[in-house]
mmCIF file of the N, C-alpha and C atoms, coordinates in Angstrom:
data_MODEL
# 
_entry.id   MODEL 
# 
loop_
_atom_site.group_PDB 
_atom_site.id 
_atom_site.type_symbol 
_atom_site.label_atom_id 
_atom_site.label_alt_id 
_atom_site.label_comp_id 
_atom_site.label_asym_id 
_atom_site.label_entity_id 
_atom_site.label_seq_id 
_atom_site.pdbx_PDB_ins_code 
_atom_site.Cartn_x 
_atom_site.Cartn_y 
_atom_site.Cartn_z 
_atom_site.occupancy 
_atom_site.B_iso_or_equiv 
_atom_site.pdbx_formal_charge 
_atom_site.auth_seq_id 
_atom_site.auth_comp_id 
_atom_site.auth_asym_id 
_atom_site.auth_atom_id 
_atom_site.pdbx_PDB_model_num 
ATOM 1   N N  . UNK A 1 1  ? -0.289 -23.948 -1.038 1.00 0.00 ? 1  UNK A N  1 
ATOM 2   C CA . UNK A 1 1  ? 0.249  -22.755 -1.276 1.00 0.00 ? 1  UNK A CA 1 
ATOM 3   C C  . UNK A 1 1  ? -0.720 -21.640 -1.443 1.00 0.00 ? 1  UNK A C  1 
ATOM 4   N N  . UNK A 1 2  ? -0.543 -20.665 -0.682 1.00 0.00 ? 2  UNK A N  1 
ATOM 5   C CA . UNK A 1 2  ? -1.538 -19.277 -0.641 1.00 0.00 ? 2  UNK A CA 1 
ATOM 6   C C  . UNK A 1 2  ? -1.106 -18.442 -2.145 1.00 0.00 ? 2  UNK A C  1 
ATOM 7   N N  . UNK A 1 3  ? -2.597 -17.988 -2.519 1.00 0.00 ? 3  UNK A N  1 
ATOM 8   C CA . UNK A 1 3  ? -2.265 -17.390 -3.745 1.00 0.00 ? 3  UNK A CA 1 
ATOM 9   C C  . UNK A 1 3  ? -2.034 -15.995 -3.353 1.00 0.00 ? 3  UNK A C  1 
ATOM 10  N N  . UNK A 1 4  ? -1.061 -15.331 -4.000 1.00 0.00 ? 4  UNK A N  1 
ATOM 11  C CA . UNK A 1 4  ? -0.617 -13.958 -3.740 1.00 0.00 ? 4  UNK A CA 1 
ATOM 12  C C  . UNK A 1 4  ? -1.832 -13.098 -4.005 1.00 0.00 ? 4  UNK A C  1 
ATOM 13  N N  . UNK A 1 5  ? -2.161 -12.008 -3.014 1.00 0.00 ? 5  UNK A N  1 
ATOM 14  C CA . UNK A 1 5  ? -3.128 -11.117 -3.120 1.00 0.00 ? 5  UNK A CA 1 
ATOM 15  C C  . UNK A 1 5  ? -2.353 -9.950  -3.922 1.00 0.00 ? 5  UNK A C  1 
ATOM 16  N N  . UNK A 1 6  ? -3.318 -8.928  -4.474 1.00 0.00 ? 6  UNK A N  1 
ATOM 17  C CA . UNK A 1 6  ? -2.788 -7.933  -5.066 1.00 0.00 ? 6  UNK A CA 1 
ATOM 18  C C  . UNK A 1 6  ? -3.474 -6.542  -4.245 1.00 0.00 ? 6  UNK A C  1 
ATOM 19  N N  . UNK A 1 7  ? -2.547 -5.704  -4.151 1.00 0.00 ? 7  UNK A N  1 
ATOM 20  C CA . UNK A 1 7  ? -3.098 -4.316  -3.532 1.00 0.00 ? 7  UNK A CA 1 
ATOM 21  C C  . UNK A 1 7  ? -3.655 -3.373  -4.440 1.00 0.00 ? 7  UNK A C  1 
ATOM 22  N N  . UNK A 1 8  ? -4.809 -2.770  -4.096 1.00 0.00 ? 8  UNK A N  1 
ATOM 23  C CA . UNK A 1 8  ? -5.531 -2.009  -4.942 1.00 0.00 ? 8  UNK A CA 1 
ATOM 24  C C  . UNK A 1 8  ? -5.500 -0.582  -3.833 1.00 0.00 ? 8  UNK A C  1 
ATOM 25  N N  . UNK A 1 9  ? -5.237 0.528   -4.501 1.00 0.00 ? 9  UNK A N  1 
ATOM 26  C CA . UNK A 1 9  ? -5.201 1.734   -3.863 1.00 0.00 ? 9  UNK A CA 1 
ATOM 27  C C  . UNK A 1 9  ? -6.295 2.767   -4.506 1.00 0.00 ? 9  UNK A C  1 
ATOM 28  N N  . UNK A 1 10 ? -7.232 3.281   -3.744 1.00 0.00 ? 10 UNK A N  1 
ATOM 29  C CA . UNK A 1 10 ? -7.992 4.031   -4.103 1.00 0.00 ? 10 UNK A CA 1 
ATOM 30  C C  . UNK A 1 10 ? -7.478 5.453   -4.082 1.00 0.00 ? 10 UNK A C  1 
ATOM 31  N N  . UNK A 1 11 ? -7.177 6.020   -5.204 1.00 0.00 ? 11 UNK A N  1 
ATOM 32  C CA . UNK A 1 11 ? -6.215 7.298   -5.421 1.00 0.00 ? 11 UNK A CA 1 
ATOM 33  C C  . UNK A 1 11 ? -7.083 8.361   -5.034 1.00 0.00 ? 11 UNK A C  1 
ATOM 34  N N  . UNK A 1 12 ? -8.199 8.325   -5.205 1.00 0.00 ? 12 UNK A N  1 
ATOM 35  C CA . UNK A 1 12 ? -9.458 9.559   -4.771 1.00 0.00 ? 12 UNK A CA 1 
ATOM 36  C C  . UNK A 1 12 ? -9.229 9.662   -3.309 1.00 0.00 ? 12 UNK A C  1 
ATOM 37  N N  . UNK A 1 13 ? -9.072 8.567   -2.610 1.00 0.00 ? 13 UNK A N  1 
ATOM 38  C CA . UNK A 1 13 ? -9.309 8.492   -0.947 1.00 0.00 ? 13 UNK A CA 1 
ATOM 39  C C  . UNK A 1 13 ? -7.968 8.806   -0.480 1.00 0.00 ? 13 UNK A C  1 
ATOM 40  N N  . UNK A 1 14 ? -6.878 8.506   -1.052 1.00 0.00 ? 14 UNK A N  1 
ATOM 41  C CA . UNK A 1 14 ? -5.516 8.455   -0.556 1.00 0.00 ? 14 UNK A CA 1 
ATOM 42  C C  . UNK A 1 14 ? -5.116 10.111  -0.411 1.00 0.00 ? 14 UNK A C  1 
ATOM 43  N N  . UNK A 1 15 ? -4.758 10.581  0.896  1.00 0.00 ? 15 UNK A N  1 
ATOM 44  C CA . UNK A 1 15 ? -4.224 11.911  1.014  1.00 0.00 ? 15 UNK A CA 1 
ATOM 45  C C  . UNK A 1 15 ? -2.875 11.908  0.992  1.00 0.00 ? 15 UNK A C  1 
ATOM 46  N N  . UNK A 1 16 ? -2.155 10.899  0.641  1.00 0.00 ? 16 UNK A N  1 
ATOM 47  C CA . UNK A 1 16 ? -0.671 11.120  0.671  1.00 0.00 ? 16 UNK A CA 1 
ATOM 48  C C  . UNK A 1 16 ? 0.054  11.200  2.022  1.00 0.00 ? 16 UNK A C  1 
ATOM 49  N N  . UNK A 1 17 ? -0.466 10.472  3.124  1.00 0.00 ? 17 UNK A N  1 
ATOM 50  C CA . UNK A 1 17 ? -0.098 10.936  4.400  1.00 0.00 ? 17 UNK A CA 1 
ATOM 51  C C  . UNK A 1 17 ? 1.341  10.133  4.805  1.00 0.00 ? 17 UNK A C  1 
ATOM 52  N N  . UNK A 1 18 ? 1.591  9.052   3.738  1.00 0.00 ? 18 UNK A N  1 
ATOM 53  C CA . UNK A 1 18 ? 2.706  8.272   4.077  1.00 0.00 ? 18 UNK A CA 1 
ATOM 54  C C  . UNK A 1 18 ? 2.770  7.208   5.140  1.00 0.00 ? 18 UNK A C  1 
ATOM 55  N N  . UNK A 1 19 ? 1.773  7.038   5.734  1.00 0.00 ? 19 UNK A N  1 
ATOM 56  C CA . UNK A 1 19 ? 1.776  6.080   6.861  1.00 0.00 ? 19 UNK A CA 1 
ATOM 57  C C  . UNK A 1 19 ? 1.974  4.645   6.253  1.00 0.00 ? 19 UNK A C  1 
ATOM 58  N N  . UNK A 1 20 ? 1.391  4.430   5.276  1.00 0.00 ? 20 UNK A N  1 
ATOM 59  C CA . UNK A 1 20 ? 1.738  3.051   4.609  1.00 0.00 ? 20 UNK A CA 1 
ATOM 60  C C  . UNK A 1 20 ? 2.849  2.825   4.154  1.00 0.00 ? 20 UNK A C  1 
ATOM 61  N N  . UNK A 1 21 ? 3.569  3.725   3.698  1.00 0.00 ? 21 UNK A N  1 
ATOM 62  C CA . UNK A 1 21 ? 5.037  3.836   3.314  1.00 0.00 ? 21 UNK A CA 1 
ATOM 63  C C  . UNK A 1 21 ? 5.829  3.425   4.483  1.00 0.00 ? 21 UNK A C  1 
ATOM 64  N N  . UNK A 1 22 ? 5.753  4.079   5.508  1.00 0.00 ? 22 UNK A N  1 
ATOM 65  C CA . UNK A 1 22 ? 6.298  3.972   6.753  1.00 0.00 ? 22 UNK A CA 1 
ATOM 66  C C  . UNK A 1 22 ? 6.121  2.536   7.370  1.00 0.00 ? 22 UNK A C  1 
ATOM 67  N N  . UNK A 1 23 ? 4.965  2.079   7.260  1.00 0.00 ? 23 UNK A N  1 
ATOM 68  C CA . UNK A 1 23 ? 4.878  0.713   8.123  1.00 0.00 ? 23 UNK A CA 1 
ATOM 69  C C  . UNK A 1 23 ? 5.053  -0.436  6.933  1.00 0.00 ? 23 UNK A C  1 
ATOM 70  N N  . UNK A 1 24 ? 5.374  -0.315  5.783  1.00 0.00 ? 24 UNK A N  1 
ATOM 71  C CA . UNK A 1 24 ? 5.575  -1.329  4.977  1.00 0.00 ? 24 UNK A CA 1 
ATOM 72  C C  . UNK A 1 24 ? 7.093  -1.827  5.121  1.00 0.00 ? 24 UNK A C  1 
ATOM 73  N N  . UNK A 1 25 ? 7.043  -3.350  5.743  1.00 0.00 ? 25 UNK A N  1 
ATOM 74  C CA . UNK A 1 25 ? 8.402  -3.731  6.070  1.00 0.00 ? 25 UNK A CA 1 
ATOM 75  C C  . UNK A 1 25 ? 9.247  -4.085  4.792  1.00 0.00 ? 25 UNK A C  1 
ATOM 76  N N  . UNK A 1 26 ? 8.672  -4.294  3.681  1.00 0.00 ? 26 UNK A N  1 
ATOM 77  C CA . UNK A 1 26 ? 9.659  -4.377  2.545  1.00 0.00 ? 26 UNK A CA 1 
ATOM 78  C C  . UNK A 1 26 ? 9.829  -3.382  1.631  1.00 0.00 ? 26 UNK A C  1 
ATOM 79  N N  . UNK A 1 27 ? 9.354  -2.305  1.973  1.00 0.00 ? 27 UNK A N  1 
ATOM 80  C CA . UNK A 1 27 ? 9.637  -1.014  1.064  1.00 0.00 ? 27 UNK A CA 1 
ATOM 81  C C  . UNK A 1 27 ? 8.834  -1.146  -0.429 1.00 0.00 ? 27 UNK A C  1 
ATOM 82  N N  . UNK A 1 28 ? 7.613  -1.845  -0.337 1.00 0.00 ? 28 UNK A N  1 
ATOM 83  C CA . UNK A 1 28 ? 6.851  -1.965  -1.332 1.00 0.00 ? 28 UNK A CA 1 
ATOM 84  C C  . UNK A 1 28 ? 6.235  -0.601  -2.015 1.00 0.00 ? 28 UNK A C  1 
ATOM 85  N N  . UNK A 1 29 ? 5.868  0.161   -0.943 1.00 0.00 ? 29 UNK A N  1 
ATOM 86  C CA . UNK A 1 29 ? 5.253  1.220   -1.251 1.00 0.00 ? 29 UNK A CA 1 
ATOM 87  C C  . UNK A 1 29 ? 6.094  2.523   -1.244 1.00 0.00 ? 29 UNK A C  1 
ATOM 88  N N  . UNK A 1 30 ? 5.493  3.450   -2.192 1.00 0.00 ? 30 UNK A N  1 
ATOM 89  C CA . UNK A 1 30 ? 6.278  4.836   -2.279 1.00 0.00 ? 30 UNK A CA 1 
ATOM 90  C C  . UNK A 1 30 ? 5.146  5.959   -2.641 1.00 0.00 ? 30 UNK A C  1 
ATOM 91  N N  . UNK A 1 31 ? 5.554  7.039   -2.344 1.00 0.00 ? 31 UNK A N  1 
ATOM 92  C CA . UNK A 1 31 ? 4.623  8.174   -2.942 1.00 0.00 ? 31 UNK A CA 1 
ATOM 93  C C  . UNK A 1 31 ? 5.030  8.747   -4.136 1.00 0.00 ? 31 UNK A C  1 
ATOM 94  N N  . UNK A 1 32 ? 4.260  8.702   -5.161 1.00 0.00 ? 32 UNK A N  1 
ATOM 95  C CA . UNK A 1 32 ? 4.675  9.194   -6.397 1.00 0.00 ? 32 UNK A CA 1 
ATOM 96  C C  . UNK A 1 32 ? 4.567  10.682  -6.595 1.00 0.00 ? 32 UNK A C  1 
ATOM 97  N N  . UNK A 1 33 ? 4.823  11.143  -7.709 1.00 0.00 ? 33 UNK A N  1 
ATOM 98  C CA . UNK A 1 33 ? 5.129  12.514  -7.868 1.00 0.00 ? 33 UNK A CA 1 
ATOM 99  C C  . UNK A 1 33 ? 3.855  13.285  -7.547 1.00 0.00 ? 33 UNK A C  1 
ATOM 100 N N  . UNK A 1 34 ? 2.552  12.632  -7.522 1.00 0.00 ? 34 UNK A N  1 
ATOM 101 C CA . UNK A 1 34 ? 1.363  13.633  -7.126 1.00 0.00 ? 34 UNK A CA 1 
ATOM 102 C C  . UNK A 1 34 ? 1.296  13.455  -5.609 1.00 0.00 ? 34 UNK A C  1 
ATOM 103 N N  . UNK A 1 35 ? 2.303  12.905  -4.697 1.00 0.00 ? 35 UNK A N  1 
ATOM 104 C CA . UNK A 1 35 ? 2.184  12.582  -3.330 1.00 0.00 ? 35 UNK A CA 1 
ATOM 105 C C  . UNK A 1 35 ? 1.063  11.463  -3.272 1.00 0.00 ? 35 UNK A C  1 
ATOM 106 N N  . UNK A 1 36 ? 0.578  10.582  -3.861 1.00 0.00 ? 36 UNK A N  1 
ATOM 107 C CA . UNK A 1 36 ? -0.261 9.472   -3.600 1.00 0.00 ? 36 UNK A CA 1 
ATOM 108 C C  . UNK A 1 36 ? 0.548  8.234   -3.554 1.00 0.00 ? 36 UNK A C  1 
ATOM 109 N N  . UNK A 1 37 ? 0.077  7.056   -2.517 1.00 0.00 ? 37 UNK A N  1 
ATOM 110 C CA . UNK A 1 37 ? 0.649  6.053   -2.440 1.00 0.00 ? 37 UNK A CA 1 
ATOM 111 C C  . UNK A 1 37 ? 0.659  5.290   -3.866 1.00 0.00 ? 37 UNK A C  1 
ATOM 112 N N  . UNK A 1 38 ? 1.857  4.478   -3.868 1.00 0.00 ? 38 UNK A N  1 
ATOM 113 C CA . UNK A 1 38 ? 1.865  3.750   -5.148 1.00 0.00 ? 38 UNK A CA 1 
ATOM 114 C C  . UNK A 1 38 ? 2.631  2.373   -4.941 1.00 0.00 ? 38 UNK A C  1 
ATOM 115 N N  . UNK A 1 39 ? 2.134  1.411   -5.493 1.00 0.00 ? 39 UNK A N  1 
ATOM 116 C CA . UNK A 1 39 ? 2.799  0.019   -5.190 1.00 0.00 ? 39 UNK A CA 1 
ATOM 117 C C  . UNK A 1 39 ? 3.845  -0.073  -6.071 1.00 0.00 ? 39 UNK A C  1 
ATOM 118 N N  . UNK A 1 40 ? 5.083  0.451   -5.874 1.00 0.00 ? 40 UNK A N  1 
ATOM 119 C CA . UNK A 1 40 ? 6.031  0.311   -6.537 1.00 0.00 ? 40 UNK A CA 1 
ATOM 120 C C  . UNK A 1 40 ? 6.830  -0.885  -6.850 1.00 0.00 ? 40 UNK A C  1 
ATOM 121 N N  . UNK A 1 41 ? 7.006  -1.828  -5.976 1.00 0.00 ? 41 UNK A N  1 
ATOM 122 C CA . UNK A 1 41 ? 7.819  -3.066  -6.015 1.00 0.00 ? 41 UNK A CA 1 
ATOM 123 C C  . UNK A 1 41 ? 6.944  -4.000  -5.459 1.00 0.00 ? 41 UNK A C  1 
ATOM 124 N N  . UNK A 1 42 ? 5.858  -4.637  -6.037 1.00 0.00 ? 42 UNK A N  1 
ATOM 125 C CA . UNK A 1 42 ? 5.001  -5.592  -6.061 1.00 0.00 ? 42 UNK A CA 1 
ATOM 126 C C  . UNK A 1 42 ? 5.584  -6.953  -5.637 1.00 0.00 ? 42 UNK A C  1 
ATOM 127 N N  . UNK A 1 43 ? 6.630  -7.216  -6.573 1.00 0.00 ? 43 UNK A N  1 
ATOM 128 C CA . UNK A 1 43 ? 7.434  -8.377  -6.304 1.00 0.00 ? 43 UNK A CA 1 
ATOM 129 C C  . UNK A 1 43 ? 7.922  -8.527  -4.854 1.00 0.00 ? 43 UNK A C  1 
ATOM 130 N N  . UNK A 1 44 ? 8.118  -7.604  -4.203 1.00 0.00 ? 44 UNK A N  1 
ATOM 131 C CA . UNK A 1 44 ? 8.656  -7.773  -2.638 1.00 0.00 ? 44 UNK A CA 1 
ATOM 132 C C  . UNK A 1 44 ? 7.513  -7.943  -1.710 1.00 0.00 ? 44 UNK A C  1 
ATOM 133 N N  . UNK A 1 45 ? 6.237  -7.618  -2.088 1.00 0.00 ? 45 UNK A N  1 
ATOM 134 C CA . UNK A 1 45 ? 5.009  -7.851  -1.222 1.00 0.00 ? 45 UNK A CA 1 
ATOM 135 C C  . UNK A 1 45 ? 4.871  -9.170  -0.639 1.00 0.00 ? 45 UNK A C  1 
ATOM 136 N N  . UNK A 1 46 ? 4.874  -9.017  0.629  1.00 0.00 ? 46 UNK A N  1 
ATOM 137 C CA . UNK A 1 46 ? 4.692  -10.490 1.348  1.00 0.00 ? 46 UNK A CA 1 
ATOM 138 C C  . UNK A 1 46 ? 3.156  -10.468 1.891  1.00 0.00 ? 46 UNK A C  1 
ATOM 139 N N  . UNK A 1 47 ? 2.266  -9.676  1.455  1.00 0.00 ? 47 UNK A N  1 
ATOM 140 C CA . UNK A 1 47 ? 0.859  -9.805  1.841  1.00 0.00 ? 47 UNK A CA 1 
ATOM 141 C C  . UNK A 1 47 ? 0.521  -9.700  3.279  1.00 0.00 ? 47 UNK A C  1 
ATOM 142 N N  . UNK A 1 48 ? 1.409  -8.943  3.957  1.00 0.00 ? 48 UNK A N  1 
ATOM 143 C CA . UNK A 1 48 ? 1.244  -8.800  5.548  1.00 0.00 ? 48 UNK A CA 1 
ATOM 144 C C  . UNK A 1 48 ? -0.006 -7.943  5.867  1.00 0.00 ? 48 UNK A C  1 
ATOM 145 N N  . UNK A 1 49 ? -0.284 -7.093  5.016  1.00 0.00 ? 49 UNK A N  1 
ATOM 146 C CA . UNK A 1 49 ? -1.583 -6.324  5.288  1.00 0.00 ? 49 UNK A CA 1 
ATOM 147 C C  . UNK A 1 49 ? -1.519 -5.262  6.181  1.00 0.00 ? 49 UNK A C  1 
ATOM 148 N N  . UNK A 1 50 ? -0.134 -4.726  6.408  1.00 0.00 ? 50 UNK A N  1 
ATOM 149 C CA . UNK A 1 50 ? -0.036 -3.728  7.579  1.00 0.00 ? 50 UNK A CA 1 
ATOM 150 C C  . UNK A 1 50 ? -0.346 -2.327  6.657  1.00 0.00 ? 50 UNK A C  1 
ATOM 151 N N  . UNK A 1 51 ? -0.300 -2.156  5.444  1.00 0.00 ? 51 UNK A N  1 
ATOM 152 C CA . UNK A 1 51 ? -0.701 -0.977  4.669  1.00 0.00 ? 51 UNK A CA 1 
ATOM 153 C C  . UNK A 1 51 ? -2.286 -0.920  4.709  1.00 0.00 ? 51 UNK A C  1 
ATOM 154 N N  . UNK A 1 52 ? -3.049 -1.976  4.585  1.00 0.00 ? 52 UNK A N  1 
ATOM 155 C CA . UNK A 1 52 ? -4.557 -1.948  4.492  1.00 0.00 ? 52 UNK A CA 1 
ATOM 156 C C  . UNK A 1 52 ? -4.942 -1.499  5.966  1.00 0.00 ? 52 UNK A C  1 
ATOM 157 N N  . UNK A 1 53 ? -4.248 -2.191  6.969  1.00 0.00 ? 53 UNK A N  1 
ATOM 158 C CA . UNK A 1 53 ? -4.497 -2.041  8.423  1.00 0.00 ? 53 UNK A CA 1 
ATOM 159 C C  . UNK A 1 53 ? -4.511 -0.566  8.808  1.00 0.00 ? 53 UNK A C  1 
ATOM 160 N N  . UNK A 1 54 ? -3.416 0.186   8.623  1.00 0.00 ? 54 UNK A N  1 
ATOM 161 C CA . UNK A 1 54 ? -2.795 1.374   8.917  1.00 0.00 ? 54 UNK A CA 1 
ATOM 162 C C  . UNK A 1 54 ? -3.202 2.616   8.149  1.00 0.00 ? 54 UNK A C  1 
ATOM 163 N N  . UNK A 1 55 ? -3.850 2.289   6.935  1.00 0.00 ? 55 UNK A N  1 
ATOM 164 C CA . UNK A 1 55 ? -4.172 3.567   6.332  1.00 0.00 ? 55 UNK A CA 1 
ATOM 165 C C  . UNK A 1 55 ? -5.407 4.212   7.055  1.00 0.00 ? 55 UNK A C  1 
ATOM 166 N N  . UNK A 1 56 ? -5.385 5.479   7.180  1.00 0.00 ? 56 UNK A N  1 
ATOM 167 C CA . UNK A 1 56 ? -6.476 5.910   7.887  1.00 0.00 ? 56 UNK A CA 1 
ATOM 168 C C  . UNK A 1 56 ? -7.456 6.487   7.112  1.00 0.00 ? 56 UNK A C  1 
ATOM 169 N N  . UNK A 1 57 ? -7.410 6.333   5.841  1.00 0.00 ? 57 UNK A N  1 
ATOM 170 C CA . UNK A 1 57 ? -8.270 6.847   4.780  1.00 0.00 ? 57 UNK A CA 1 
ATOM 171 C C  . UNK A 1 57 ? -9.057 5.521   4.195  1.00 0.00 ? 57 UNK A C  1 
ATOM 172 N N  . UNK A 1 58 ? -8.898 4.546   4.555  1.00 0.00 ? 58 UNK A N  1 
ATOM 173 C CA . UNK A 1 58 ? -9.157 3.211   3.987  1.00 0.00 ? 58 UNK A CA 1 
ATOM 174 C C  . UNK A 1 58 ? -9.144 3.069   2.443  1.00 0.00 ? 58 UNK A C  1 
ATOM 175 N N  . UNK A 1 59 ? -8.016 3.670   2.084  1.00 0.00 ? 59 UNK A N  1 
ATOM 176 C CA . UNK A 1 59 ? -7.661 3.662   0.640  1.00 0.00 ? 59 UNK A CA 1 
ATOM 177 C C  . UNK A 1 59 ? -7.030 2.596   0.022  1.00 0.00 ? 59 UNK A C  1 
ATOM 178 N N  . UNK A 1 60 ? -6.502 1.446   0.717  1.00 0.00 ? 60 UNK A N  1 
ATOM 179 C CA . UNK A 1 60 ? -5.896 0.491   0.406  1.00 0.00 ? 60 UNK A CA 1 
ATOM 180 C C  . UNK A 1 60 ? -6.982 -1.043  0.852  1.00 0.00 ? 60 UNK A C  1 
ATOM 181 N N  . UNK A 1 61 ? -6.557 -1.859  0.011  1.00 0.00 ? 61 UNK A N  1 
ATOM 182 C CA . UNK A 1 61 ? -7.227 -3.201  0.105  1.00 0.00 ? 61 UNK A CA 1 
ATOM 183 C C  . UNK A 1 61 ? -6.515 -4.135  -0.584 1.00 0.00 ? 61 UNK A C  1 
ATOM 184 N N  . UNK A 1 62 ? -6.168 -5.565  0.031  1.00 0.00 ? 62 UNK A N  1 
ATOM 185 C CA . UNK A 1 62 ? -5.725 -6.456  -0.401 1.00 0.00 ? 62 UNK A CA 1 
ATOM 186 C C  . UNK A 1 62 ? -6.678 -7.421  -0.963 1.00 0.00 ? 62 UNK A C  1 
ATOM 187 N N  . UNK A 1 63 ? -6.631 -7.734  -2.335 1.00 0.00 ? 63 UNK A N  1 
ATOM 188 C CA . UNK A 1 63 ? -7.706 -8.680  -2.915 1.00 0.00 ? 63 UNK A CA 1 
ATOM 189 C C  . UNK A 1 63 ? -7.254 -9.701  -3.589 1.00 0.00 ? 63 UNK A C  1 
# 
């Protein structure tokens, strides 16, 4: 069984474009009150990596 990865978001690099939110198939990510990406529902994450792949600011990383 694979160990589940954790998403890290560099809030300084995130410009709040919402691309990660749009591509997340499980609705794990949302934009918070500051307009930055937030891992709102980590229990739903399937570690597909689409957020990391699609982020134009390289602000996300699954570790």
